[in-house]
SERO-4910 file (N, C-alpha, C, O; in steps of 0.05 Angstrom, whole numbers):
BEGIN
 pado doro    nc1    nc2    nc3   cac1   cac2   cac3    cc1    cc2    cc3    oc1    oc2    oc3
  Unk    A   2912   2473   1665   2938   2473   1672   2944   2447   1677   2926   2436   1690
  Unk    A   2966   2428   1669   2976   2386   1671   2990   2380   1683   3013   2388   1683
  Unk    A   2976   2358   1703   2982   2347   1735   3006   2331   1726   3011   2325   1703
  Unk    A   3025   2325   1751   3048   2308   1743   3034   2278   1728   3049   2258   1724
  Unk    A   3002   2275   1719   2987   2259   1712   3004   2250   1688   3012   2228   1681
  Unk    A   3010   2282   1673   3026   2277   1641   3048   2282   1636   3055   2294   1616
  Unk    A   3072   2271   1661   3098   2268   1666   3106   2248   1643   3095   2227   1648
  Unk    A   3118   2247   1623   3114   2220   1618   3169   2218   1612   3188   2232   1619
  Unk    A   3163   2183   1590   3180   2184   1605   3211   2197   1588   3235   2193   1589
  Unk    A   3189   2219   1571   3217   2225   1558   3221   2256   1581   3241   2269   1584
  Unk    A   3199   2259   1591   3203   2288   1606   3210   2276   1633   3204   2288   1653
  Unk    A   3228   2246   1634   3252   2244   1656   3272   2242   1650   3291   2248   1664
  Unk    A   3272   2234   1626   3291   2237   1609   3307   2265   1599   3327   2272   1587
  Unk    A   3299   2268   1603   3303   2307   1593   3313   2314   1616   3337   2320   1620
  Unk    A   3288   2316   1643   3304   2319   1670   3337   2308   1670   3359   2318   1677
  Unk    A   3330   2287   1661   3370   2274   1680   3377   2287   1650   3382   2311   1652
  Unk    A   3379   2278   1629   3392   2301   1602   3416   2332   1620   3440   2337   1623
  Unk    A   3394   2342   1624   3385   2367   1633   3417   2374   1653   3440   2381   1649
  Unk    A   3403   2369   1670   3427   2349   1701   3453   2341   1691   3474   2351   1698
  Unk    A   3449   2325   1677   3483   2313   1659   3498   2353   1652   3515   2364   1666
  Unk    A   3486   2362   1632   3497   2388   1614   3487   2403   1642   3489   2427   1638
  Unk    A   3481   2401   1662   3490   2432   1682   3510   2427   1701   3523   2445   1713
  Unk    A   3511   2401   1705   3536   2397   1720   3559   2402   1713   3575   2413   1728
  Unk    A   3564   2395   1684   3598   2411   1664   3587   2440   1661   3594   2449   1639
  Unk    A   3572   2459   1676   3573   2465   1666   3582   2490   1687   3573   2512   1688
  Unk    A   3596   2483   1696   3606   2498   1726   3637   2497   1719   3649   2518   1716
  Unk    A   3654   2467   1714   3667   2460   1703   3683   2480   1673   3705   2490   1669
  Unk    A   3663   2480   1660   3673   2513   1632   3673   2532   1657   3694   2535   1670
  Unk    A   3655   2543   1662   3647   2581   1674   3675   2573   1689   3691   2592   1685
  Unk    A   3684   2557   1702   3710   2555   1710   3734   2573   1704   3744   2593   1714
  Unk    A   3743   2543   1672   3754   2555   1664   3759   2578   1630   3777   2579   1613
  Unk    A   3731   2594   1635   3722   2608   1625   3731   2637   1622   3734   2654   1604
  Unk    A   3732   2631   1653   3734   2654   1679   3776   2667   1661   3784   2687   1650
  Unk    A   3786   2641   1668   3802   2646   1661   3822   2663   1639   3846   2670   1639
  Unk    A   3802   2666   1620   3816   2685   1601   3796   2707   1593   3802   2724   1576
  Unk    A   3779   2707   1601   3749   2725   1600   3738   2731   1621   3737   2714   1639
  Unk    A   3729   2753   1625   3720   2779   1643   3682   2766   1642   3668   2762   1622
  Unk    A   3672   2760   1681   3648   2758   1684   3625   2763   1664   3610   2751   1648
  Unk    A   3632   2785   1672   3603   2797   1649   3600   2786   1613   3582   2776   1599
  Unk    A   3621   2790   1610   3625   2793   1580   3624   2739   1568   3619   2724   1549
  Unk    A   3632   2737   1596   3615   2720   1599   3599   2712   1580   3593   2703   1558
  Unk    A   3593   2726   1609   3544   2723   1606   3543   2729   1574   3531   2715   1558
  Unk    A   3552   2746   1569   3553   2769   1549   3552   2755   1520   3536   2760   1502
  Unk    A   3577   2729   1520   3579   2709   1495   3570   2691   1492   3564   2683   1469
  Unk    A   3562   2669   1525   3544   2657   1511   3516   2640   1515   3504   2618   1514
  Unk    A   3516   2675   1520   3480   2684   1510   3470   2695   1483   3447   2693   1474
  Unk    A   3500   2713   1468   3498   2727   1446   3502   2689   1437   3485   2672   1438
  Unk    A   3514   2688   1433   3524   2657   1401   3497   2633   1414   3490   2614   1399
  Unk    A   3485   2635   1437   3469   2621   1432   3433   2627   1418   3418   2611   1407
  Unk    A   3427   2659   1424   3413   2664   1411   3410   2663   1385   3389   2654   1376
  Unk    A   3436   2675   1364   3435   2669   1344   3431   2651   1331   3424   2650   1307
  Unk    A   3436   2631   1350   3422   2600   1337   3412   2588   1348   3412   2564   1341
  Unk    A   3393   2596   1377   3364   2596   1369   3347   2601   1358   3329   2586   1349
  Unk    A   3351   2628   1355   3333   2639   1334   3332   2640   1301   3317   2653   1287
  Unk    A   3359   2616   1292   3357   2611   1275   3337   2579   1264   3322   2571   1246
  Unk    A   3349   2572   1285   3339   2542   1290   3307   2550   1290   3293   2533   1278
  Unk    A   3294   2574   1301   3260   2566   1298   3254   2589   1268   3233   2589   1256
  Unk    A   3272   2602   1263   3262   2612   1235   3257   2594   1212   3241   2601   1195
  Unk    A   3273   2566   1211   3285   2557   1199   3246   2535   1204   3231   2526   1187
  Unk    A   3245   2535   1225   3224   2518   1238   3195   2528   1229   3172   2519   1230
  Unk    A   3204   2548   1220   3173   2569   1220   3164   2595   1223   3148   2608   1210
  Unk    A   3183   2602   1248   3182   2623   1257   3157   2631   1275   3154   2653   1287
  Unk    A   3142   2612   1273   3113   2610   1284   3110   2624   1321   3126   2612   1335
  Unk    A   3097   2641   1335   3098   2648   1354   3072   2637   1375   3068   2614   1379
  Unk    A   3060   2656   1384   3033   2649   1399   3010   2636   1372   3000   2641   1350
  Unk    A   3014   2620   1390   2995   2599   1369   2969   2603   1372   2953   2587   1362
  Unk    A   2958   2628   1390   2930   2622   1389   2929   2658   1390   2951   2669   1390
  Unk    A   2910   2671   1391   2905   2696   1395   2914   2722   1408   2920   2745   1401
  Unk    A   2912   2697   1448   2925   2705   1462   2945   2710   1468   2958   2692   1479
  Unk    A   2961   2741   1463   2989   2754   1471   2994   2756   1505   2979   2756   1524
  Unk    A   3021   2760   1500   3044   2755   1523   3065   2777   1529   3082   2771   1546
  Unk    A   3067   2793   1522   3099   2801   1505   3113   2814   1542   3131   2800   1550
  Unk    A   3108   2826   1553   3114   2834   1575   3118   2812   1608   3137   2817   1621
  Unk    A   3099   2788   1618   3107   2762   1611   3135   2747   1607   3150   2734   1622
  Unk    A   3133   2757   1572   3143   2737   1550   3179   2747   1564   3197   2732   1572
  Unk    A   3177   2786   1562   3208   2786   1568   3217   2793   1587   3238   2806   1587
  Unk    A   3199   2787   1619   3200   2783   1642   3221   2754   1640   3242   2754   1653
  Unk    A   3213   2730   1625   3216   2709   1636   3238   2712   1611   3245   2689   1605
  Unk    A   3245   2723   1602   3261   2713   1580   3298   2730   1595   3320   2721   1591
  Unk    A   3292   2755   1612   3324   2756   1632   3314   2751   1640   3300   2770   1632
  Unk    A   3288   2729   1667   3297   2710   1683   3304   2697   1688   3315   2691   1709
  Unk    A   3298   2684   1656   3319   2667   1650   3346   2648   1644   3355   2625   1643
  Unk    A   3350   2676   1641   3372   2681   1629   3401   2702   1622   3422   2696   1611
  Unk    A   3391   2723   1631   3393   2737   1626   3410   2753   1657   3434   2752   1659
  Unk    A   3395   2763   1676   3393   2763   1702   3422   2735   1718   3442   2737   1731
  Unk    A   3412   2719   1709   3417   2696   1731   3456   2685   1719   3472   2669   1728
  Unk    A   3456   2697   1704   3477   2688   1683   3501   2704   1693   3522   2694   1700
  Unk    A   3495   2733   1691   3521   2750   1699   3520   2743   1738   3541   2742   1751
  Unk    A   3496   2739   1748   3502   2737   1775   3516   2710   1779   3524   2708   1802
  Unk    A   3522   2688   1763   3535   2661   1765   3553   2673   1768   3563   2677   1790
  Unk    A   3562   2683   1742   3595   2685   1741   3603   2708   1744   3623   2715   1732
  Unk    A   3589   2727   1760   3603   2744   1779   3603   2743   1800   3619   2758   1811
  Unk    A   3584   2722   1822   3586   2718   1847   3607   2678   1841   3611   2665   1862
  Unk    A   3613   2672   1827   3630   2657   1822   3665   2650   1833   3677   2629   1840
  Unk    A   3673   2673   1829   3694   2697   1829   3695   2697   1862   3711   2714   1868
  Unk    A   3689   2690   1877   3695   2686   1909   3675   2680   1921   3678   2689   1943
  Unk    A   3648   2666   1919   3655   2632   1942   3658   2602   1931   3655   2587   1912
  Unk    A   3661   2604   1944   3665   2566   1943   3645   2549   1914   3622   2555   1910
  Unk    A   3659   2529   1898   3643   2514   1877   3614   2512   1904   3594   2525   1903
  Unk    A   3623   2492   1925   3610   2482   1939   3583   2502   1952   3564   2494   1965
  Unk    A   3590   2537   1941   3558   2542   1966   3547   2550   1932   3522   2551   1928
  Unk    A   3563   2554   1914   3548   2565   1888   3527   2525   1889   3503   2520   1892
  Unk    A   3544   2509   1886   3525   2489   1881   3502   2480   1899   3486   2464   1890
  Unk    A   3500   2485   1914   3477   2491   1945   3465   2508   1930   3442   2507   1922
  Unk    A   3480   2523   1925   3454   2554   1914   3439   2536   1896   3424   2519   1906
  Unk    A   3443   2537   1875   3430   2524   1849   3406   2502   1862   3384   2498   1852
  Unk    A   3415   2493   1884   3394   2464   1897   3369   2479   1911   3349   2466   1917
  Unk    A   3370   2507   1916   3360   2511   1928   3335   2526   1906   3314   2537   1911
  Unk    A   3348   2520   1881   3316   2536   1860   3281   2511   1873   3258   2517   1880
  Unk    A   3292   2490   1870   3279   2472   1874   3261   2485   1905   3237   2491   1908
  Unk    A   3279   2486   1919   3249   2501   1950   3238   2528   1933   3217   2516   1929
  Unk    A   3236   2537   1929   3233   2561   1914   3215   2557   1900   3192   2564   1905
  Unk    A   3218   2550   1888   3196   2538   1877   3179   2530   1877   3161   2537   1861
  Unk    A   3178   2510   1897   3153   2505   1914   3127   2526   1917   3105   2528   1907
  Unk    A   3146   2540   1939   3122   2563   1950   3106   2570   1921   3085   2560   1912
  Unk    A   3123   2591   1910   3109   2597   1886   3103   2587   1868   3093   2603   1852
  Unk    A   3105   2550   1852   3087   2542   1846   3054   2537   1853   3035   2536   1837
  Unk    A   3053   2533   1886   3032   2535   1898   3018   2560   1894   2995   2565   1885
  Unk    A   3036   2573   1901   3030   2606   1899   2997   2597   1864   2974   2589   1865
  Unk    A   3016   2603   1839   3018   2616   1819   3005   2598   1803   2992   2609   1785
  Unk    A   3006   2572   1804   3006   2546   1784   2991   2529   1783   3001   2511   1796
  Unk    A   2961   2521   1770   2940   2513   1792   2953   2471   1787   2969   2457   1775
  Unk    A   2939   2471   1802   2957   2433   1805   2985   2435   1814   2997   2414   1809
  Unk    A   2999   2454   1825   3020   2450   1837   3024   2461   1864   3039   2479   1871
  Unk    A   2999   2438   1884   3009   2454   1914   3029   2441   1917   3042   2427   1903
  Unk    A   3032   2450   1942   3048   2435   1960   3040   2405   1978   3024   2412   1995
  Unk    A   3043   2388   1979   3032   2372   1988   3055   2357   2016   3079   2362   2016
  Unk    A   3045   2343   2034   3076   2339   2062   3084   2319   2037   3107   2317   2044
  Unk    A   3084   2304   2013   3102   2281   2012   3121   2297   1994   3145   2293   1992
  Unk    A   3102   2322   1977   3124   2337   1960   3145   2350   1984   3165   2336   1988
  Unk    A   3145   2371   1998   3148   2388   2014   3182   2360   2032   3206   2365   2037
  Unk    A   3166   2336   2034   3187   2327   2048   3199   2307   2030   3215   2296   2045
  Unk    A   3201   2297   2011   3220   2296   1975   3227   2308   1970   3244   2298   1955
  Unk    A   3230   2335   1969   3252   2359   1969   3272   2366   1991   3294   2376   1987
  Unk    A   3260   2359   2015   3282   2363   2029   3300   2340   2040   3323   2341   2051
  Unk    A   3288   2323   2036   3303   2300   2044   3333   2302   2004   3355   2291   2001
  Unk    A   3320   2316   1990   3341   2330   1959   3357   2337   1975   3379   2328   1981
  Unk    A   3339   2359   1986   3360   2372   1989   3383   2375   2021   3401   2391   2026
  Unk    A   3372   2354   2034   3395   2347   2045   3415   2337   2028   3433   2354   2027
  Unk    A   3421   2319   2014   3431   2295   1998   3449   2319   1982   3471   2312   1971
  Unk    A   3440   2343   1981   3453   2361   1962   3476   2371   1984   3499   2370   1975
  Unk    A   3474   2379   2008   3487   2388   2034   3508   2368   2035   3532   2373   2033
  Unk    A   3497   2344   2040   3523   2317   2049   3534   2320   2029   3558   2320   2035
  Unk    A   3532   2321   2006   3540   2315   1985   3573   2337   1978   3597   2335   1971
  Unk    A   3558   2352   1983   3583   2384   1974   3600   2388   2007   3620   2403   2006
  Unk    A   3596   2380   2028   3599   2380   2052   3611   2401   2066   3594   2419   2063
  Unk    A   3632   2413   2083   3647   2426   2095   3644   2458   2068   3642   2483   2070
  Unk    A   3647   2439   2047   3649   2458   2020   3637   2480   2035   3650   2499   2042
  Unk    A   3608   2478   2041   3587   2503   2035   3585   2523   2056   3572   2544   2057
  Unk    A   3604   2509   2076   3613   2533   2091   3627   2548   2098   3628   2568   2113
  Unk    A   3648   2531   2076   3675   2551   2087   3682   2572   2073   3680   2569   2048
  Unk    A   3692   2603   2085   3695   2610   2060   3720   2619   2056   3740   2615   2069
  Unk    A   3719   2633   2034   3737   2637   2012   3761   2661   2028   3784   2661   2021
  Unk    A   3754   2677   2044   3765   2695   2052   3760   2732   2050   3765   2751   2064
  Unk    A   3747   2725   2022   3754   2751   2002   3726   2768   2009   3702   2761   2010
  Unk    A   3735   2787   2012   3708   2816   2038   3694   2812   2011   3672   2812   2022
  Unk    A   3686   2806   1977   3672   2805   1980   3648   2777   1965   3633   2771   1946
  Unk    A   3654   2772   1979   3646   2740   1987   3620   2734   1999   3610   2712   1993
  Unk    A   3605   2755   2022   3583   2759   2022   3556   2774   1997   3532   2771   1996
  Unk    A   3576   2789   1979   3561   2799   1967   3560   2774   1939   3542   2776   1923
  Unk    A   3581   2752   1934   3579   2751   1917   3555   2710   1929   3545   2692   1915
  Unk    A   3557   2716   1964   3528   2688   1969   3506   2686   1953   3492   2669   1942
  Unk    A   3510   2733   1961   3483   2745   1955   3475   2735   1927   3455   2721   1925
  Unk    A   3495   2742   1898   3491   2738   1884   3483   2705   1870   3463   2694   1859
  Unk    A   3504   2700   1876   3479   2653   1871   3445   2656   1884   3424   2646   1875
  Unk    A   3448   2667   1901   3415   2654   1919   3394   2664   1899   3373   2652   1893
  Unk    A   3403   2687   1891   3384   2708   1875   3402   2694   1847   3410   2716   1841
  Unk    A   3413   2677   1827   3409   2676   1821   3389   2654   1806   3378   2651   1785
  Unk    A   3392   2640   1837   3368   2610   1836   3348   2619   1842   3330   2603   1838
  Unk    A   3337   2649   1853   3303   2641   1851   3313   2666   1827   3335   2671   1835
  Unk    A   3309   2680   1808   3314   2687   1767   3307   2660   1764   3293   2658   1743
  Unk    A   3312   2630   1780   3311   2609   1757   3281   2593   1768   3267   2573   1761
  Unk    A   3281   2613   1789   3252   2594   1804   3228   2620   1787   3215   2607   1772
  Unk    A   3225   2631   1787   3217   2663   1781   3205   2652   1758   3182   2644   1759
  Unk    A   3219   2652   1736   3218   2638   1712   3207   2618   1703   3189   2617   1686
  Unk    A   3220   2596   1716   3206   2583   1716   3181   2570   1710   3177   2550   1695
  Unk    A   3159   2589   1728   3136   2599   1744   3128   2611   1728   3104   2607   1725
  Unk    A   3142   2632   1710   3125   2646   1690   3129   2628   1666   3109   2614   1662
  Unk    A   3146   2624   1649   3145   2595   1629   3121   2581   1624   3113   2574   1602
  Unk    A   3108   2577   1645   3087   2547   1649   3069   2561   1655   3051   2545   1656
  Unk    A   3054   2592   1662   3034   2610   1650   3029   2634   1639   3016   2655   1646
  Unk    A   3051   2621   1607   3048   2651   1595   3025   2612   1572   3026   2588   1575
  Unk    A   3005   2635   1548   2990   2619   1539   3007   2595   1518   3031   2590   1522
  Unk    A   2999   2587   1505   2995   2570   1492   3015   2588   1466   3006   2607   1453
  Unk    A   3048   2575   1462   3063   2584   1452   3082   2563   1441   3084   2541   1452
  Unk    A   3098   2571   1415   3114   2549   1403   3148   2544   1414   3169   2557   1416
  Unk    A   3140   2526   1416   3166   2524   1445   3189   2533   1433   3205   2547   1444
  Unk    A   3192   2523   1406   3220   2538   1407   3233   2564   1394   3257   2568   1390
  Unk    A   3204   2590   1384   3208   2612   1386   3193   2623   1418   3179   2643   1420
  Unk    A   3200   2604   1443   3199   2608   1468   3224   2625   1466   3227   2649   1469
  Unk    A   3252   2595   1457   3265   2582   1468   3292   2611   1449   3313   2623   1456
  Unk    A   3277   2610   1425   3300   2639   1416   3295   2664   1441   3310   2674   1458
  Unk    A   3260   2670   1429   3258   2692   1446   3273   2707   1479   3282   2729   1487
  Unk    A   3271   2693   1486   3282   2693   1518   3305   2698   1510   3311   2722   1510
  Unk    A   3331   2676   1498   3361   2684   1495   3362   2707   1484   3383   2720   1485
  Unk    A   3338   2720   1469   3337   2743   1453   3349   2769   1463   3368   2784   1458
  Unk    A   3322   2764   1484   3303   2791   1505   3336   2787   1534   3344   2803   1551
  Unk    A   3341   2768   1529   3359   2759   1556   3389   2776   1548   3402   2789   1565
  Unk    A   3399   2773   1514   3422   2775   1503   3414   2818   1504   3423   2839   1512
  Unk    A   3394   2809   1489   3396   2855   1484   3404   2857   1531   3427   2862   1538
  Unk    A   3390   2854   1545   3417   2863   1573   3434   2859   1577   3450   2874   1589
  Unk    A   3439   2837   1569   3458   2825   1577   3493   2837   1568   3512   2838   1583
  Unk    A   3492   2843   1545   3510   2854   1529   3514   2889   1530   3535   2901   1532
  Unk    A   3490   2899   1528   3506   2929   1538   3511   2919   1561   3536   2920   1565
  Unk    A   3496   2908   1582   3510   2920   1619   3538   2909   1621   3554   2914   1639
  Unk    A   3544   2893   1598   3575   2881   1601   3600   2896   1588   3624   2898   1595
  Unk    A   3585   2908   1563   3602   2937   1566   3601   2966   1587   3618   2983   1591
  Unk    A   3575   2961   1598   3584   2993   1618   3596   2976   1634   3620   2979   1635
  Unk    A   3586   2957   1648   3606   2958   1664   3634   2943   1667   3647   2943   1688
  Unk    A   3641   2929   1645   3672   2916   1635   3699   2933   1618   3723   2933   1617
  Unk    A   3672   2949   1605   3687   2962   1585   3679   2940   1556   3662   2922   1555
  Unk    A   3701   2953   1532   3681   2930   1503   3715   2909   1505   3736   2909   1517
  Unk    A   3698   2890   1485   3687   2858   1501   3728   2858   1497   3742   2871   1481
  Unk    A   3734   2842   1515   3750   2840   1503   3762   2814   1485   3746   2799   1475
  Unk    A   3790   2810   1482   3800   2789   1452   3810   2766   1467   3834   2766   1473
  Unk    A   3789   2742   1475   3800   2720   1494   3821   2694   1474   3817   2691   1450
  Unk    A   3833   2684   1482   3851   2662   1468   3830   2647   1461   3807   2647   1470
  Unk    A   3846   2628   1431   3826   2612   1418   3809   2597   1445   3784   2601   1445
  Unk    A   3822   2580   1469   3820   2560   1479   3791   2574   1486   3771   2565   1475
  Unk    A   3789   2594   1504   3778   2618   1514   3743   2619   1493   3723   2607   1503
  Unk    A   3740   2634   1466   3726   2629   1448   3723   2592   1448   3700   2589   1456
  Unk    A   3731   2575   1445   3724   2546   1449   3699   2543   1465   3675   2541   1459
  Unk    A   3718   2544   1500   3695   2545   1511   3667   2556   1511   3644   2547   1513
  Unk    A   3682   2583   1507   3645   2592   1506   3620   2602   1484   3604   2621   1483
  Unk    A   3629   2573   1465   3626   2564   1448   3603   2545   1451   3580   2540   1444
  Unk    A   3626   2534   1468   3617   2497   1478   3596   2517   1495   3579   2519   1478
  Unk    A   3587   2533   1518   3582   2552   1527   3555   2554   1520   3537   2553   1537
  Unk    A   3551   2559   1494   3519   2573   1477   3505   2550   1475   3483   2541   1483
  Unk    A   3533   2539   1457   3512   2505   1440   3504   2492   1462   3480   2492   1462
  Unk    A   3511   2486   1474   3499   2472   1494   3492   2479   1516   3468   2485   1516
  Unk    A   3507   2481   1546   3483   2486   1570   3475   2509   1568   3476   2521   1589
  Unk    A   3462   2529   1539   3447   2548   1538   3430   2549   1519   3407   2557   1525
  Unk    A   3438   2541   1492   3422   2540   1460   3397   2513   1485   3378   2514   1499
  Unk    A   3419   2491   1473   3407   2467   1482   3388   2464   1510   3364   2460   1514
  Unk    A   3413   2468   1525   3393   2458   1551   3369   2472   1551   3348   2462   1561
  Unk    A   3369   2502   1538   3345   2525   1558   3322   2505   1537   3302   2495   1547
  Unk    A   3327   2502   1517   3306   2482   1497   3281   2462   1522   3257   2464   1530
  Unk    A   3306   2443   1528   3298   2421   1537   3277   2429   1550   3253   2422   1548
  Unk    A   3299   2459   1576   3280   2458   1600   3251   2482   1603   3238   2493   1621
  Unk    A   3252   2483   1571   3224   2497   1571   3204   2476   1560   3180   2478   1565
  Unk    A   3216   2455   1545   3193   2429   1541   3191   2417   1564   3177   2397   1560
  Unk    A   3198   2417   1590   3198   2406   1615   3191   2423   1632   3195   2415   1655
  Unk    A   3180   2452   1629   3157   2462   1642   3140   2468   1632   3124   2483   1644
  Unk    A   3136   2463   1614   3102   2471   1593   3095   2435   1595   3072   2430   1601
  Unk    A   3109   2418   1592   3087   2406   1592   3088   2379   1617   3077   2358   1619
  Unk    A   3112   2394   1639   3100   2375   1666   3109   2399   1685   3124   2384   1697
  Unk    A   3111   2410   1692   3109   2424   1708   3131   2442   1725   3149   2428   1734
  Unk    A   3134   2467   1732   3151   2477   1743   3166   2451   1766   3188   2441   1759
  Unk    A   3155   2445   1786   3159   2436   1800   3177   2414   1791   3201   2416   1796
  Unk    A   3169   2396   1780   3188   2373   1763   3214   2379   1747   3236   2369   1743
  Unk    A   3199   2404   1738   3241   2414   1726   3260   2430   1744   3280   2443   1737
  Unk    A   3249   2425   1768   3265   2440   1789   3270   2409   1811   3271   2411   1836
  Unk    A   3275   2377   1793   3278   2359   1809   3318   2366   1798   3334   2366   1816
  Unk    A   3326   2371   1769   3339   2387   1757   3361   2387   1778   3381   2373   1780
  Unk    A   3346   2418   1801   3382   2445   1809   3392   2409   1835   3415   2404   1841
  Unk    A   3365   2390   1844   3387   2358   1858   3407   2358   1845   3427   2364   1857
  Unk    A   3411   2352   1818   3419   2328   1807   3444   2355   1796   3464   2352   1810
  Unk    A   3446   2370   1783   3467   2391   1784   3491   2378   1796   3510   2369   1782
  Unk    A   3488   2376   1828   3516   2387   1837   3524   2360   1840   3547   2353   1837
  Unk    A   3507   2348   1845   3516   2303   1834   3532   2299   1812   3555   2291   1813
  Unk    A   3517   2307   1788   3547   2308   1767   3553   2323   1761   3549   2327   1737
  Unk    A   3568   2347   1779   3591   2352   1789   3612   2347   1789   3633   2349   1775
  Unk    A   3601   2333   1824   3626   2309   1836   3628   2288   1816   3650   2283   1807
  Unk    A   3607   2275   1807   3614   2248   1795   3644   2258   1764   3668   2254   1762
  Unk    A   3624   2269   1751   3648   2287   1723   3662   2299   1732   3675   2306   1712
  Unk    A   3679   2314   1764   3699   2318   1768   3717   2287   1777   3737   2284   1763
  Unk    A   3713   2271   1794   3723   2247   1782   3725   2231   1767   3743   2215   1771
  Unk    A   3708   2227   1740   3719   2219   1721   3733   2229   1701   3740   2216   1682
  Unk    A   3737   2251   1705   3750   2266   1682   3766   2286   1696   3778   2302   1682
  Unk    A   3769   2288   1725   3788   2311   1738   3812   2286   1753   3833   2289   1765
  Unk    A   3803   2271   1750   3808   2249   1770   3813   2266   1804   3834   2273   1814
  Unk    A   3782   2268   1815   3798   2283   1831   3778   2253   1854   3768   2235   1841
  Unk    A   3776   2254   1883   3787   2236   1902   3752   2223   1900   3733   2238   1905
  Unk    A   3749   2203   1895   3732   2181   1906   3723   2194   1929   3741   2206   1939
  Unk    A   3693   2197   1945   3688   2201   1976   3664   2188   1979   3644   2200   1973
  Unk    A   3664   2164   1987   3650   2138   2020   3620   2158   1997   3610   2152   1975
  Unk    A   3619   2178   2015   3597   2207   2020   3579   2210   2000   3557   2222   2001
  Unk    A   3590   2199   1983   3579   2212   1952   3558   2193   1941   3543   2203   1924
  Unk    A   3552   2166   1948   3541   2130   1952   3514   2149   1971   3490   2143   1968
  Unk    A   3523   2168   1989   3492   2159   2011   3487   2190   2004   3465   2196   2014
  Unk    A   3500   2214   1989   3486   2243   1972   3470   2224   1958   3449   2216   1968
  Unk    A   3477   2217   1935   3467   2203   1926   3442   2176   1928   3429   2161   1913
  Unk    A   3444   2179   1950   3422   2166   1956   3400   2184   1956   3383   2190   1939
  Unk    A   3404   2192   1981   3381   2222   1982   3365   2224   1970   3342   2216   1964
  Unk    A   3392   2249   1960   3384   2256   1932   3360   2240   1916   3336   2246   1912
  Unk    A   3378   2212   1905   3352   2191   1892   3329   2193   1902   3312   2204   1889
  Unk    A   3320   2180   1932   3306   2183   1953   3288   2202   1950   3266   2197   1939
  Unk    A   3293   2228   1960   3282   2249   1960   3270   2253   1921   3254   2272   1920
  Unk    A   3273   2245   1905   3267   2245   1883   3232   2229   1886   3210   2237   1879
  Unk    A   3241   2206   1899   3226   2186   1889   3198   2199   1899   3178   2205   1886
  Unk    A   3203   2202   1934   3187   2220   1942   3161   2236   1926   3138   2231   1918
  Unk    A   3178   2256   1926   3156   2278   1919   3149   2273   1889   3133   2289   1879
  Unk    A   3157   2255   1874   3141   2239   1850   3139   2225   1848   3149   2212   1830
  Unk    A   3122   2212   1869   3121   2175   1878   3087   2189   1854   3091   2184   1830
  Unk    A   3073   2196   1856   3044   2192   1843   3039   2197   1825   3016   2195   1816
  Unk    A   3060   2205   1812   3068   2204   1777   3086   2183   1772   3076   2166   1757
  Unk    A   3108   2177   1779   3118   2145   1784   3095   2111   1780   3096   2088   1772
  Unk    A   3078   2127   1792   3058   2099   1798   3044   2108   1778   3039   2087   1766
  Unk    A   3034   2124   1767   3017   2123   1736   3035   2123   1716   3037   2105   1699
  Unk    A   3054   2147   1719   3081   2131   1679   3078   2094   1684   3070   2081   1665
  Unk    A   3085   2079   1712   3093   2054   1713   3065   2042   1697   3067   2028   1677
  Unk    A   3038   2048   1707   3027   2048   1713   3021   2047   1682   3023   2025   1671
  Unk    A   3012   2072   1664   3021   2060   1634   3035   2048   1613   3032   2047   1588
  Unk    A   3055   2036   1632   3069   2020   1620   3065   1993   1619   3075   1981   1600
  Unk    A   3050   1977   1638   3031   1959   1634   3018   1957   1630   3010   1936   1639
  Unk    A   3001   1971   1617   2970   1976   1597   2971   1993   1586   2956   2009   1597
  Unk    A   2984   2002   1564   2984   2020   1563   2956   2013   1540   2950   1992   1552
  Unk    A   2946   2013   1529   2917   2005   1513   2885   1995   1548   2865   1981   1551
  Unk    A   2899   2012   1561   2866   2023   1589   2883   2051   1594   2874   2068   1609
***
């Protein structure tokens, strides 16, 4: 397994892009839920994304396992945990919890990944520096979201909604570790099949729980298509590339950026008020990322300064 010595500028760029993409996703989900039910929203985005991903994979040759070693059961399970279950849990949970709690629950992915990677991924051990950095980043997210994290919506189903959001975070963390442990596999094939396996679970579940699919209005269909294209199909591909090359702990840095980008986009696009605490929160998040990845950053800059060494 690779260590953080192989973390490249491209990895950092992909993590930053994923933070921006998923930071905007919560806004699109809230808009889509005005015109479609939660499970059919999850089914729509993953169904569209799986068709697109399979088309791209087949266009690129359709290869999957790159050696004789195969691992179908972990591949199927990682696909279900990567998309199907968390999509349903988040779509359902966001009906009853505040956006602040949904954001901080996603930030907890990094804290869940740490012990899992320590136990199951060689080279991804918990170190004091890494732990302190992750805790500082989590503190930054909590400061950013402020009182929203603890405010109750008053909905009697809110406790179950909170459990659903935390369950989604646990799914993302577990799937990251499983993806890292898979044998050599084509990234496009892995991305496509993880979505296909997820769709095979989500679509029947939506039909059982919510009945036949509703016919949403044009605006809702457009939002679902965008959710399937960018934060589902496209981002899933980037996520797999990062995990396979840089590891699940590095990938978990995205979870701290998502709430930060969500707030920034709310200010820029929706005219939400700017709060000075945003600067403090961003400082804590970035400082936590710096501390947790200090070794990788030093090696990265050393390679940039002495490329021929």
